[in-house]
BALOBA-1460 file (C-alpha; in Angstrom, 3 decimals):
// residues 390
<rec num="1" residu="m" x="29.323" y="-36.269" z="69.534"/>
<rec num="2" residu="k" x="27.953" y="-37.599" z="72.879"/>
<rec num="3" residu="l" x="28.214" y="-35.676" z="76.059"/>
<rec num="4" residu="q" x="30.734" y="-37.728" z="77.856"/>
<rec num="5" residu="q" x="32.779" y="-37.937" z="74.521"/>
<rec num="6" residu="y" x="32.755" y="-34.055" z="74.459"/>
<rec num="7" residu="i" x="33.890" y="-33.915" z="78.231"/>
<rec num="8" residu="n" x="36.609" y="-36.387" z="77.682"/>
<rec num="9" residu="s" x="37.871" y="-34.230" z="74.849"/>
<rec num="10" residu="f" x="39.400" y="-31.784" z="77.139"/>
<rec num="11" residu="s" x="41.766" y="-34.237" z="78.980"/>
<rec num="12" residu="e" x="44.579" y="-34.236" z="76.605"/>
<rec num="13" residu="p" x="44.826" y="-30.562" z="75.983"/>
<rec num="14" residu="l" x="44.803" y="-29.929" z="79.764"/>
<rec num="15" residu="r" x="47.461" y="-32.358" z="80.300"/>
<rec num="16" residu="v" x="49.864" y="-30.965" z="77.813"/>
<rec num="17" residu="e" x="48.909" y="-27.352" z="78.160"/>
<rec num="18" residu="d" x="47.667" y="-26.982" z="74.431"/>
<rec num="19" residu="p" x="45.230" y="-24.000" z="74.193"/>
<rec num="20" residu="s" x="44.201" y="-24.655" z="70.458"/>
<rec num="21" residu="p" x="41.934" y="-27.639" z="70.850"/>
<rec num="22" residu="l" x="40.455" y="-25.761" z="73.989"/>
<rec num="23" residu="l" x="39.518" y="-22.858" z="71.931"/>
<rec num="24" residu="r" x="37.735" y="-25.073" z="69.400"/>
<rec num="25" residu="l" x="35.921" y="-26.954" z="71.967"/>
<rec num="26" residu="l" x="34.779" y="-23.722" z="74.133"/>
<rec num="27" residu="s" x="33.958" y="-21.316" z="71.174"/>
<rec num="28" residu="v" x="30.248" y="-20.509" z="70.998"/>
<rec num="29" residu="t" x="30.187" y="-19.617" z="67.394"/>
<rec num="30" residu="n" x="31.846" y="-22.503" z="65.519"/>
<rec num="31" residu="k" x="30.666" y="-25.946" z="64.282"/>
<rec num="32" residu="t" x="31.404" y="-27.725" z="67.253"/>
<rec num="33" residu="a" x="29.249" y="-25.478" z="69.355"/>
<rec num="34" residu="r" x="26.314" y="-25.888" z="66.709"/>
<rec num="35" residu="g" x="26.758" y="-29.599" z="67.045"/>
<rec num="36" residu="l" x="26.494" y="-29.503" z="70.759"/>
<rec num="37" residu="h" x="23.388" y="-27.595" z="70.590"/>
<rec num="38" residu="d" x="21.882" y="-30.154" z="68.385"/>
<rec num="39" residu="t" x="22.865" y="-33.327" z="70.718"/>
<rec num="40" residu="v" x="23.912" y="-32.806" z="74.124"/>
<rec num="41" residu="g" x="22.484" y="-29.367" z="75.257"/>
<rec num="42" residu="p" x="19.408" y="-30.562" z="77.031"/>
<rec num="43" residu="e" x="21.325" y="-33.361" z="78.808"/>
<rec num="44" residu="a" x="24.046" y="-30.830" z="80.050"/>
<rec num="45" residu="e" x="21.665" y="-28.748" z="81.623"/>
<rec num="46" residu="r" x="20.244" y="-31.657" z="83.521"/>
<rec num="47" residu="r" x="23.637" y="-32.627" z="84.601"/>
<rec num="48" residu="l" x="24.769" y="-29.055" z="85.893"/>
<rec num="49" residu="p" x="24.080" y="-29.757" z="89.827"/>
<rec num="50" residu="n" x="26.295" y="-32.865" z="89.832"/>
<rec num="51" residu="p" x="28.850" y="-32.287" z="86.921"/>
<rec num="52" residu="g" x="31.035" y="-35.593" z="87.875"/>
<rec num="53" residu="h" x="34.721" y="-35.698" z="88.266"/>
<rec num="54" residu="s" x="36.111" y="-36.905" z="84.848"/>
<rec num="55" residu="l" x="38.533" y="-34.042" z="84.620"/>
<rec num="56" residu="p" x="40.632" y="-31.823" z="86.836"/>
<rec num="57" residu="e" x="38.366" y="-29.528" z="88.913"/>
<rec num="58" residu="p" x="36.445" y="-27.754" z="87.770"/>
<rec num="59" residu="w" x="36.430" y="-28.773" z="84.229"/>
<rec num="60" residu="d" x="33.504" y="-31.133" z="84.180"/>
<rec num="61" residu="a" x="31.467" y="-28.050" z="85.236"/>
<rec num="62" residu="i" x="33.029" y="-25.790" z="82.572"/>
<rec num="63" residu="a" x="32.325" y="-28.286" z="79.849"/>
<rec num="64" residu="l" x="28.668" y="-28.642" z="80.926"/>
<rec num="65" residu="r" x="28.303" y="-24.786" z="81.197"/>
<rec num="66" residu="h" x="29.525" y="-24.520" z="77.823"/>
<rec num="67" residu="c" x="27.068" y="-26.937" z="76.565"/>
<rec num="68" residu="a" x="23.994" y="-25.310" z="78.440"/>
<rec num="69" residu="c" x="25.342" y="-22.114" z="76.842"/>
<rec num="70" residu="v" x="25.243" y="-22.891" z="73.380"/>
<rec num="71" residu="h" x="22.076" y="-24.648" z="73.544"/>
<rec num="72" residu="a" x="20.504" y="-21.506" z="75.198"/>
<rec num="73" residu="l" x="22.141" y="-19.366" z="72.555"/>
<rec num="74" residu="y" x="20.944" y="-21.331" z="69.639"/>
<rec num="75" residu="s" x="17.443" y="-21.541" z="70.982"/>
<rec num="76" residu="n" x="17.543" y="-17.484" z="71.095"/>
<rec num="77" residu="d" x="17.629" y="-17.400" z="74.772"/>
<rec num="78" residu="f" x="20.351" y="-14.676" z="74.841"/>
<rec num="79" residu="v" x="19.815" y="-14.182" z="78.452"/>
<rec num="80" residu="k" x="20.034" y="-17.465" z="79.703"/>
<rec num="81" residu="a" x="23.376" y="-17.990" z="77.302"/>
<rec num="82" residu="y" x="24.739" y="-14.777" z="79.145"/>
<rec num="83" residu="s" x="24.215" y="-16.309" z="82.486"/>
<rec num="84" residu="h" x="25.736" y="-19.553" z="81.569"/>
<rec num="85" residu="q" x="28.940" y="-17.996" z="80.141"/>
<rec num="86" residu="s" x="29.132" y="-15.653" z="83.084"/>
<rec num="87" residu="q" x="29.047" y="-18.818" z="85.655"/>
<rec num="88" residu="l" x="31.499" y="-20.432" z="83.359"/>
<rec num="89" residu="l" x="33.982" y="-17.487" z="83.655"/>
<rec num="90" residu="s" x="33.651" y="-17.842" z="87.581"/>
<rec num="91" residu="l" x="34.684" y="-21.541" z="87.371"/>
<rec num="92" residu="f" x="37.399" y="-20.755" z="84.812"/>
<rec num="93" residu="y" x="38.878" y="-18.014" z="87.101"/>
<rec num="94" residu="r" x="39.175" y="-20.524" z="89.952"/>
<rec num="95" residu="w" x="41.308" y="-22.641" z="87.751"/>
<rec num="96" residu="f" x="43.268" y="-19.922" z="85.817"/>
<rec num="97" residu="q" x="44.593" y="-18.221" z="89.044"/>
<rec num="98" residu="e" x="47.222" y="-20.983" z="89.279"/>
<rec num="99" residu="r" x="48.362" y="-21.084" z="85.484"/>
<rec num="100" residu="s" x="50.701" y="-19.579" z="83.645"/>
<rec num="101" residu="s" x="50.361" y="-17.731" z="80.249"/>
<rec num="102" residu="w" x="49.719" y="-20.735" z="78.156"/>
<rec num="103" residu="a" x="46.179" y="-20.251" z="79.115"/>
<rec num="104" residu="l" x="45.715" y="-16.620" z="78.071"/>
<rec num="105" residu="p" x="44.161" y="-17.672" z="74.554"/>
<rec num="106" residu="v" x="41.470" y="-19.489" z="76.275"/>
<rec num="107" residu="l" x="40.687" y="-16.416" z="78.551"/>
<rec num="108" residu="y" x="40.684" y="-14.239" z="75.679"/>
<rec num="109" residu="l" x="38.293" y="-16.358" z="73.864"/>
<rec num="110" residu="l" x="35.875" y="-16.739" z="76.957"/>
<rec num="111" residu="l" x="35.834" y="-12.840" z="77.624"/>
<rec num="112" residu="k" x="35.217" y="-12.021" z="73.968"/>
<rec num="113" residu="d" x="32.114" y="-14.490" z="73.804"/>
<rec num="114" residu="l" x="30.812" y="-13.097" z="77.209"/>
<rec num="115" residu="r" x="30.920" y="-9.552" z="75.827"/>
<rec num="116" residu="d" x="29.087" y="-10.458" z="72.559"/>
<rec num="117" residu="l" x="26.568" y="-12.454" z="74.564"/>
<rec num="118" residu="a" x="26.079" y="-9.513" z="77.036"/>
<rec num="119" residu="e" x="25.336" y="-7.180" z="74.160"/>
<rec num="120" residu="q" x="22.827" y="-9.789" z="72.761"/>
<rec num="121" residu="a" x="21.173" y="-10.352" z="76.187"/>
<rec num="122" residu="d" x="20.736" y="-6.425" z="76.446"/>
<rec num="123" residu="s" x="19.379" y="-5.738" z="73.066"/>
<rec num="124" residu="i" x="15.690" y="-5.672" z="74.166"/>
<rec num="125" residu="t" x="16.349" y="-4.368" z="77.484"/>
<rec num="126" residu="y" x="18.425" y="-1.305" z="75.861"/>
<rec num="127" residu="s" x="15.625" y="-0.935" z="73.185"/>
<rec num="128" residu="q" x="13.099" y="-0.450" z="76.009"/>
<rec num="129" residu="t" x="14.730" y="1.251" z="78.828"/>
<rec num="130" residu="g" x="18.122" y="2.318" z="77.519"/>
<rec num="131" residu="r" x="19.995" y="0.234" z="80.066"/>
<rec num="132" residu="t" x="22.536" y="-2.361" z="79.598"/>
<rec num="133" residu="p" x="22.612" y="-4.533" z="82.912"/>
<rec num="134" residu="a" x="24.268" y="-7.605" z="81.203"/>
<rec num="135" residu="l" x="27.276" y="-5.597" z="79.693"/>
<rec num="136" residu="e" x="27.678" y="-3.692" z="82.961"/>
<rec num="137" residu="e" x="28.003" y="-7.020" z="84.827"/>
<rec num="138" residu="c" x="30.356" y="-7.997" z="81.944"/>
<rec num="139" residu="t" x="32.637" y="-5.095" z="82.766"/>
<rec num="140" residu="r" x="32.890" y="-6.183" z="86.149"/>
<rec num="141" residu="t" x="33.772" y="-9.916" z="85.049"/>
<rec num="142" residu="v" x="36.610" y="-8.435" z="82.493"/>
<rec num="143" residu="s" x="37.810" y="-6.146" z="85.361"/>
<rec num="144" residu="k" x="38.223" y="-9.393" z="87.585"/>
<rec num="145" residu="a" x="40.256" y="-11.166" z="84.886"/>
<rec num="146" residu="f" x="42.572" y="-7.993" z="84.437"/>
<rec num="147" residu="s" x="43.333" y="-8.310" z="88.224"/>
<rec num="148" residu="i" x="44.262" y="-11.867" z="87.863"/>
<rec num="149" residu="c" x="46.731" y="-10.974" z="85.168"/>
<rec num="150" residu="a" x="47.944" y="-7.841" z="86.674"/>
<rec num="151" residu="t" x="48.666" y="-9.305" z="90.005"/>
<rec num="152" residu="d" x="50.530" y="-12.508" z="88.787"/>
<rec num="153" residu="r" x="53.351" y="-13.375" z="91.205"/>
<rec num="154" residu="a" x="53.767" y="-17.072" z="90.692"/>
<rec num="155" residu="f" x="55.244" y="-16.631" z="87.042"/>
<rec num="156" residu="k" x="58.112" y="-14.645" z="85.624"/>
<rec num="157" residu="g" x="58.912" y="-13.574" z="82.136"/>
<rec num="158" residu="p" x="57.150" y="-14.997" z="79.085"/>
<rec num="159" residu="e" x="55.384" y="-17.400" z="81.473"/>
<rec num="160" residu="s" x="53.926" y="-14.669" z="83.426"/>
<rec num="161" residu="r" x="50.008" y="-13.814" z="83.112"/>
<rec num="162" residu="r" x="51.089" y="-10.252" z="82.846"/>
<rec num="163" residu="t" x="51.955" y="-10.597" z="79.480"/>
<rec num="164" residu="g" x="48.138" y="-10.613" z="78.801"/>
<rec num="165" residu="v" x="47.651" y="-7.304" z="80.772"/>
<rec num="166" residu="y" x="47.217" y="-5.100" z="77.469"/>
<rec num="167" residu="h" x="44.671" y="-7.447" z="75.807"/>
<rec num="168" residu="v" x="42.499" y="-7.701" z="78.828"/>
<rec num="169" residu="a" x="43.087" y="-3.890" z="79.776"/>
<rec num="170" residu="c" x="41.895" y="-2.951" z="76.280"/>
<rec num="171" residu="l" x="38.810" y="-5.308" z="76.527"/>
<rec num="172" residu="s" x="38.119" y="-3.490" z="79.872"/>
<rec num="173" residu="l" x="38.393" y="-0.217" z="78.210"/>
<rec num="174" residu="k" x="36.089" y="-1.157" z="75.538"/>
<rec num="175" residu="c" x="33.531" y="-2.414" z="77.908"/>
<rec num="176" residu="y" x="33.597" y="0.884" z="79.962"/>
<rec num="177" residu="f" x="32.965" y="2.890" z="76.576"/>
<rec num="178" residu="k" x="30.125" y="0.484" z="75.796"/>
<rec num="179" residu="v" x="28.254" y="1.205" z="78.985"/>
<rec num="180" residu="g" x="28.898" y="4.900" z="78.752"/>
<rec num="181" residu="k" x="31.420" y="5.359" z="81.669"/>
<rec num="182" residu="p" x="34.797" y="6.197" z="79.968"/>
<rec num="183" residu="n" x="35.677" y="8.227" z="83.110"/>
<rec num="184" residu="l" x="36.428" y="4.767" z="84.504"/>
<rec num="185" residu="c" x="38.942" y="3.912" z="82.171"/>
<rec num="186" residu="k" x="41.636" y="6.102" z="84.267"/>
<rec num="187" residu="n" x="41.500" y="3.237" z="87.073"/>
<rec num="188" residu="i" x="42.504" y="0.660" z="84.408"/>
<rec num="189" residu="i" x="45.058" y="2.867" z="82.905"/>
<rec num="190" residu="r" x="46.789" y="3.920" z="86.057"/>
<rec num="191" residu="a" x="46.812" y="0.411" z="87.211"/>
<rec num="192" residu="v" x="48.765" y="-0.509" z="84.023"/>
<rec num="193" residu="t" x="51.007" y="2.487" z="83.817"/>
<rec num="194" residu="s" x="51.894" y="2.809" z="87.466"/>
<rec num="195" residu="d" x="53.108" y="-0.885" z="87.904"/>
<rec num="196" residu="p" x="56.831" y="-1.256" z="87.374"/>
<rec num="197" residu="k" x="56.319" y="-4.820" z="86.821"/>
<rec num="198" residu="t" x="53.944" y="-4.470" z="83.850"/>
<rec num="199" residu="p" x="55.940" y="-5.097" z="80.450"/>
<rec num="200" residu="p" x="56.390" y="-2.300" z="78.209"/>
<rec num="201" residu="i" x="53.595" y="-1.686" z="75.760"/>
<rec num="202" residu="d" x="55.877" y="-2.195" z="72.776"/>
<rec num="203" residu="e" x="56.417" y="-5.924" z="74.193"/>
<rec num="204" residu="a" x="52.756" y="-6.361" z="73.586"/>
<rec num="205" residu="p" x="51.194" y="-8.068" z="70.312"/>
<rec num="206" residu="l" x="50.972" y="-5.253" z="67.732"/>
<rec num="207" residu="e" x="47.085" y="-5.453" z="67.757"/>
<rec num="208" residu="d" x="46.930" y="-4.686" z="71.510"/>
<rec num="209" residu="q" x="49.497" y="-1.738" z="70.994"/>
<rec num="210" residu="i" x="47.274" y="-0.275" z="68.409"/>
<rec num="211" residu="t" x="44.172" y="-0.840" z="70.734"/>
<rec num="212" residu="w" x="45.788" y="0.442" z="73.534"/>
<rec num="213" residu="h" x="46.875" y="3.766" z="71.739"/>
<rec num="214" residu="f" x="43.575" y="4.010" z="70.229"/>
<rec num="215" residu="y" x="41.914" y="4.335" z="73.635"/>
<rec num="216" residu="i" x="44.389" y="6.342" z="75.098"/>
<rec num="217" residu="g" x="43.903" y="8.855" z="72.095"/>
<rec num="218" residu="m" x="40.217" y="8.468" z="72.662"/>
<rec num="219" residu="l" x="40.277" y="9.636" z="76.492"/>
<rec num="220" residu="a" x="42.512" y="12.523" z="75.319"/>
<rec num="221" residu="f" x="40.221" y="13.611" z="72.767"/>
<rec num="222" residu="l" x="37.226" y="13.391" z="75.074"/>
<rec num="223" residu="n" x="39.306" y="15.365" z="77.779"/>
<rec num="224" residu="g" x="40.215" y="18.124" z="75.216"/>
<rec num="225" residu="e" x="43.783" y="17.238" z="75.249"/>
<rec num="226" residu="d" x="44.067" y="17.647" z="71.414"/>
<rec num="227" residu="k" x="47.868" y="17.138" z="71.047"/>
<rec num="228" residu="k" x="48.026" y="13.941" z="72.760"/>
<rec num="229" residu="a" x="44.937" y="12.693" z="71.129"/>
<rec num="230" residu="d" x="46.506" y="13.572" z="67.823"/>
<rec num="231" residu="e" x="49.812" y="11.736" z="68.747"/>
<rec num="232" residu="e" x="48.081" y="8.695" z="69.979"/>
<rec num="233" residu="l" x="45.574" y="8.420" z="67.179"/>
<rec num="234" residu="n" x="48.251" y="8.876" z="64.578"/>
<rec num="235" residu="w" x="50.402" y="6.026" z="66.008"/>
<rec num="236" residu="a" x="47.467" y="3.705" z="65.919"/>
<rec num="237" residu="l" x="46.621" y="4.800" z="62.430"/>
<rec num="238" residu="l" x="49.911" y="4.337" z="61.007"/>
<rec num="239" residu="h" x="50.389" y="0.815" z="62.622"/>
<rec num="240" residu="c" x="46.755" y="-0.472" z="61.679"/>
<rec num="241" residu="p" x="47.135" y="-3.051" z="59.287"/>
<rec num="242" residu="s" x="45.852" y="-2.067" z="55.662"/>
<rec num="243" residu="e" x="43.137" y="-4.653" z="55.469"/>
<rec num="244" residu="a" x="41.615" y="-3.592" z="58.831"/>
<rec num="245" residu="r" x="39.154" y="-1.149" z="57.237"/>
<rec num="246" residu="r" x="36.876" y="-0.812" z="59.752"/>
<rec num="247" residu="n" x="39.490" y="-0.187" z="62.332"/>
<rec num="248" residu="q" x="41.117" y="2.783" z="60.182"/>
<rec num="249" residu="e" x="37.661" y="4.125" z="59.814"/>
<rec num="250" residu="l" x="37.186" y="4.043" z="63.848"/>
<rec num="251" residu="i" x="40.316" y="5.712" z="64.119"/>
<rec num="252" residu="l" x="39.910" y="8.419" z="61.622"/>
<rec num="253" residu="t" x="36.325" y="9.123" z="62.990"/>
<rec num="254" residu="y" x="38.243" y="11.146" z="65.590"/>
<rec num="255" residu="l" x="41.511" y="12.034" z="64.031"/>
<rec num="256" residu="i" x="39.790" y="13.874" z="61.098"/>
<rec num="257" residu="p" x="38.294" y="16.417" z="63.388"/>
<rec num="258" residu="l" x="41.516" y="17.135" z="65.246"/>
<rec num="259" residu="h" x="43.088" y="17.799" z="61.644"/>
<rec num="260" residu="l" x="40.171" y="20.038" z="60.972"/>
<rec num="261" residu="l" x="40.990" y="22.222" z="63.966"/>
<rec num="262" residu="r" x="44.411" y="23.096" z="62.656"/>
<rec num="263" residu="g" x="43.275" y="23.349" z="58.962"/>
<rec num="264" residu="s" x="44.603" y="19.995" z="57.802"/>
<rec num="265" residu="f" x="42.434" y="18.169" z="55.531"/>
<rec num="266" residu="p" x="42.079" y="14.544" z="54.542"/>
<rec num="267" residu="s" x="42.793" y="13.684" z="51.102"/>
<rec num="268" residu="p" x="39.918" y="13.004" z="48.569"/>
<rec num="269" residu="q" x="41.442" y="9.540" z="48.132"/>
<rec num="270" residu="l" x="41.293" y="8.765" z="51.900"/>
<rec num="271" residu="l" x="37.478" y="9.946" z="52.007"/>
<rec num="272" residu="d" x="36.820" y="7.930" z="48.849"/>
<rec num="273" residu="e" x="38.200" y="4.802" z="50.603"/>
<rec num="274" residu="h" x="35.778" y="5.393" z="53.343"/>
<rec num="275" residu="p" x="32.492" y="6.568" z="52.246"/>
<rec num="276" residu="r" x="30.769" y="6.820" z="55.540"/>
<rec num="277" residu="l" x="33.415" y="9.488" z="56.572"/>
<rec num="278" residu="s" x="33.128" y="11.231" z="53.276"/>
<rec num="279" residu="e" x="29.147" y="11.652" z="53.945"/>
<rec num="280" residu="v" x="30.000" y="13.141" z="57.316"/>
<rec num="281" residu="y" x="33.201" y="15.257" z="56.919"/>
<rec num="282" residu="s" x="33.404" y="16.178" z="53.217"/>
<rec num="283" residu="p" x="30.898" y="18.999" z="53.432"/>
<rec num="284" residu="f" x="33.058" y="20.481" z="56.276"/>
<rec num="285" residu="v" x="36.159" y="20.084" z="54.431"/>
<rec num="286" residu="a" x="34.406" y="22.046" z="51.542"/>
<rec num="287" residu="a" x="32.898" y="24.738" z="53.698"/>
<rec num="288" residu="i" x="36.419" y="25.503" z="55.275"/>
<rec num="289" residu="k" x="38.254" y="25.686" z="52.078"/>
<rec num="290" residu="s" x="35.791" y="28.340" z="50.613"/>
<rec num="291" residu="g" x="34.978" y="29.988" z="53.839"/>
<rec num="292" residu="n" x="31.392" y="29.326" z="53.602"/>
<rec num="293" residu="v" x="30.218" y="29.713" z="57.008"/>
<rec num="294" residu="k" x="26.578" y="29.560" z="56.455"/>
<rec num="295" residu="e" x="26.906" y="26.301" z="54.740"/>
<rec num="296" residu="y" x="29.204" y="24.997" z="57.538"/>
<rec num="297" residu="d" x="26.411" y="25.984" z="60.118"/>
<rec num="298" residu="e" x="23.942" y="24.201" z="57.908"/>
<rec num="299" residu="r" x="25.936" y="20.950" z="57.849"/>
<rec num="300" residu="l" x="26.715" y="21.144" z="61.463"/>
<rec num="301" residu="e" x="23.050" y="21.149" z="62.274"/>
<rec num="302" residu="w" x="22.358" y="18.342" z="59.934"/>
<rec num="303" residu="a" x="25.197" y="16.105" z="61.215"/>
<rec num="304" residu="q" x="24.509" y="17.022" z="64.986"/>
<rec num="305" residu="p" x="22.900" y="13.584" z="66.049"/>
<rec num="306" residu="r" x="25.544" y="11.579" z="64.460"/>
<rec num="307" residu="l" x="28.298" y="13.709" z="65.534"/>
<rec num="308" residu="v" x="27.035" y="13.880" z="69.113"/>
<rec num="309" residu="s" x="26.641" y="9.874" z="69.116"/>
<rec num="310" residu="l" x="30.319" y="9.721" z="68.087"/>
<rec num="311" residu="s" x="31.347" y="12.442" z="70.836"/>
<rec num="312" residu="t" x="32.868" y="14.579" z="67.816"/>
<rec num="313" residu="y" x="30.376" y="17.251" z="67.843"/>
<rec num="314" residu="l" x="32.147" y="19.973" z="70.121"/>
<rec num="315" residu="v" x="35.727" y="19.531" z="68.051"/>
<rec num="316" residu="v" x="33.884" y="19.722" z="64.568"/>
<rec num="317" residu="e" x="32.033" y="23.013" z="66.172"/>
<rec num="318" residu="r" x="35.400" y="24.388" z="67.236"/>
<rec num="319" residu="a" x="36.639" y="23.655" z="63.634"/>
<rec num="320" residu="r" x="34.166" y="26.434" z="62.548"/>
<rec num="321" residu="e" x="36.888" y="28.896" z="63.355"/>
<rec num="322" residu="g" x="38.774" y="27.784" z="60.575"/>
<rec num="323" residu="c" x="35.929" y="28.456" z="57.997"/>
<rec num="324" residu="l" x="35.897" y="32.135" z="59.797"/>
<rec num="325" residu="r" x="39.551" y="32.358" z="59.242"/>
<rec num="326" residu="v" x="39.241" y="31.844" z="55.472"/>
<rec num="327" residu="l" x="36.244" y="34.085" z="55.227"/>
<rec num="328" residu="f" x="38.009" y="36.872" z="57.133"/>
<rec num="329" residu="k" x="41.187" y="36.369" z="55.164"/>
<rec num="330" residu="k" x="38.988" y="36.879" z="51.955"/>
<rec num="331" residu="a" x="37.824" y="40.061" z="53.572"/>
<rec num="332" residu="w" x="41.471" y="41.204" z="53.856"/>
<rec num="333" residu="i" x="42.320" y="40.443" z="50.448"/>
<rec num="334" residu="a" x="39.451" y="42.290" z="49.308"/>
<rec num="335" residu="s" x="40.781" y="45.346" z="51.379"/>
<rec num="336" residu="d" x="43.889" y="45.435" z="49.324"/>
<rec num="337" residu="k" x="45.848" y="43.301" z="52.326"/>
<rec num="338" residu="s" x="45.650" y="46.527" z="54.452"/>
<rec num="339" residu="s" x="47.392" y="46.278" z="57.918"/>
<rec num="340" residu="r" x="44.355" y="47.985" z="59.515"/>
<rec num="341" residu="i" x="40.980" y="46.631" z="58.789"/>
<rec num="342" residu="p" x="37.767" y="48.018" z="60.276"/>
<rec num="343" residu="i" x="35.668" y="45.484" z="62.299"/>
<rec num="344" residu="s" x="32.583" y="46.376" z="60.104"/>
<rec num="345" residu="t" x="34.599" y="44.839" z="57.003"/>
<rec num="346" residu="f" x="34.614" y="41.451" z="58.841"/>
<rec num="347" residu="q" x="31.011" y="41.939" z="59.983"/>
<rec num="348" residu="m" x="29.712" y="42.885" z="56.321"/>
<rec num="349" residu="a" x="31.604" y="39.464" z="55.400"/>
<rec num="350" residu="l" x="29.519" y="37.655" z="57.665"/>
<rec num="351" residu="q" x="26.466" y="39.512" z="56.658"/>
<rec num="352" residu="l" x="27.134" y="38.026" z="53.027"/>
<rec num="353" residu="h" x="26.729" y="34.834" z="54.372"/>
<rec num="354" residu="n" x="23.575" y="35.642" z="56.287"/>
<rec num="355" residu="i" x="25.410" y="35.639" z="59.515"/>
<rec num="356" residu="i" x="24.124" y="38.416" z="61.484"/>
<rec num="357" residu="v" x="26.305" y="39.396" z="64.375"/>
<rec num="358" residu="d" x="26.799" y="42.731" z="66.385"/>
<rec num="359" residu="s" x="30.440" y="44.303" z="66.114"/>
<rec num="360" residu="d" x="31.511" y="43.334" z="69.655"/>
<rec num="361" residu="e" x="30.888" y="39.546" z="68.613"/>
<rec num="362" residu="v" x="33.016" y="39.986" z="65.341"/>
<rec num="363" residu="e" x="35.602" y="41.687" z="67.608"/>
<rec num="364" residu="c" x="35.688" y="38.427" z="69.904"/>
<rec num="365" residu="m" x="36.094" y="36.380" z="66.735"/>
<rec num="366" residu="v" x="39.061" y="38.366" z="65.387"/>
<rec num="367" residu="a" x="40.610" y="38.488" z="68.893"/>
<rec num="368" residu="n" x="40.467" y="34.584" z="69.401"/>
<rec num="369" residu="m" x="41.839" y="34.102" z="65.815"/>
<rec num="370" residu="i" x="44.923" y="36.465" z="66.656"/>
<rec num="371" residu="y" x="45.430" y="34.656" z="70.001"/>
<rec num="372" residu="r" x="45.357" y="31.334" z="68.591"/>
<rec num="373" residu="v" x="47.761" y="31.939" z="65.666"/>
<rec num="374" residu="g" x="50.200" y="33.407" z="68.064"/>
<rec num="375" residu="r" x="49.660" y="36.874" z="67.551"/>
<rec num="376" residu="h" x="49.745" y="38.963" z="70.709"/>
<rec num="377" residu="f" x="47.678" y="42.140" z="70.189"/>
<rec num="378" residu="v" x="44.496" y="43.562" z="69.105"/>
<rec num="379" residu="e" x="44.828" y="47.433" z="68.446"/>
<rec num="380" residu="y" x="41.384" y="49.189" z="69.331"/>
<rec num="381" residu="q" x="40.501" y="52.624" z="67.918"/>
<rec num="382" residu="s" x="37.414" y="54.540" z="67.890"/>
<rec num="383" residu="s" x="36.429" y="52.798" z="64.523"/>
<rec num="384" residu="f" x="36.989" y="49.563" z="66.215"/>
<rec num="385" residu="s" x="39.915" y="48.370" z="64.029"/>
<rec num="386" residu="a" x="42.028" y="45.366" z="64.423"/>
<rec num="387" residu="g" x="45.951" y="45.491" z="64.148"/>
<rec num="388" residu="c" x="46.771" y="42.468" z="61.887"/>
<rec num="389" residu="e" x="49.893" y="41.165" z="60.431"/>
<rec num="390" residu="s" x="49.885" y="40.263" z="57.030"/>
């Protein structure tokens, strides 16, 4: 395909407002992109200072930027490819601000490719310095797209760019998590939820609803709002398509620890379907069921790097109390289910698992358990006995 032939291919889709051909012409990963790299890439770069006027402004420049981008990409110059895609988005925004929702699929494609190129551009920098400058800049670019969609006053109803708010918002949330700044997500969420003109979430495409509920649940998880996190993540899991195994696994990564907290365990069948989750969480499930505190602590130490990277370590650590609860129940049963059990009995149960703690700490463990399960008293006597309800 010659360069001018490629540029002219934009004319008809722009005239009839058909996004499908534009998606094919502007993707950086399809056969068209590879063909452009092989044929017109270098020529397009030379024409960038003077793009011409074959198409409505600024589409000549957009077409040339795309050619330059794929040429750099397939030449393995990821930093340059990202730069071209970023400048392409700046040109596209000038045009998109006056367009209705028909152009949203094109926006989604350009933003997705920008994010992917940013990750590739940062690959070397991140390995050397731990920084992600391209992805951080990409986050700001995506946020600008969110503003363009959220502030649409020219179009109403299905033609409004506001119908794309949730898709772009979810992309912004994903970028904030990628750059390690989930605290900034609240700005996007507030902008969506506080604007009465934003369409209800249930009017968004199902995939956007699932992603939205997942990130709301993730933020609640990180903030220690266990109940809200459980509700949002459960919703996302129940509505996640059965074939989207990777997304199911991602949701379960955070949902399983929440269930461990309240003594609810994933079924063996569920863990068998997700081997990576089974490797991490099956030992904790087994330790809690058996009340093996030592095994739980050893697995917690072994899994710590991975759990920390997933931001689930603190919740799994809190779930250790379930292991203690089973162990103490066994001690209670061994004591003929007495309504008064000396603290030393629980202390001895811990010692049998090589957990050496003083009586004050054991007392604190028992008091916390009584508080969490709704009991309201601990009776102290000279022998440090705990009043329990069987």
